[in-house]
N, C-alpha and C positions, 0 to 999 in steps of 0.2 A: 442575906446585908444590907442588896441593894434594896430590900422594902423600905428599910427602918429610913435609911436615906430616905426611898420617895416620900413616906407618912413624916419626918422634920420637914421636908421643904415645904414641902405640901403645906400643912401645919405653919409652918413661919408666915408660908407665903401669908396665909389669911387674913395675919396677927397685922400685917400689914398693911393688906389692903384694908381692913375694918382700921384700925388707928390709925389712918392718913385722912378714911372719909369722915373718922368722931373729930376727929383736927378741926380738918375744911369745915364742921359744920360750926366753931366755935365760934363763925363769922358770927350767925345766930344771934347771937349776946349784942352783938356791937349795932343792930338796926334795932334794938329796943327789946329781946325779947327773955325772960328773967330766967336764971335757973334752973325752977323746974320745971317751965316752956318746957325748956332743952331738953330734961332727962329724959319729959315726957315724948317730944320728938324722938328722940337718939336710940327711946327703946324701941320704938315701931321702926324703928328701918330696919332695910335685910342686913346690913354691913355692921349690925353692932352682934349679931346672929355671928358674919363668920369671923368677927374678935375671940368670941365665947368658943364658936368648935377650933378653931385654933390654935386654939389655947389647948383643950382639955385634947387637941390631935398630938399636936408636942408635948408635952405634960408626959401622953400614956406613951410614947415611944420612947421618953425618956426617962421613965418608970421602968419600962418594962424591958430592956436590952440591957438591966444588969444580969449579971450568972452566965451564958456565955463563953465563953476560954479559947480566948487570937482573934474574936474582932475585933468592928473598931468603936473606942461608948462613943456614943454622940451626947 
């Protein structure tokens, strides 16, 4: 049970890190970058991969937690 909670919080933390950095990089649009340049820059950043990996971990934790009896469902 604690491993599920750990992976849930770990995935959530990765999503928070990835999405907050991507929002901060939105300032590139104000200095003249086009949206395609922004997307091209974001895809090459490791924070984008944190967002994807966190989303996968969070989704797997929620999907695979079903079926056990008398446990906390996240």
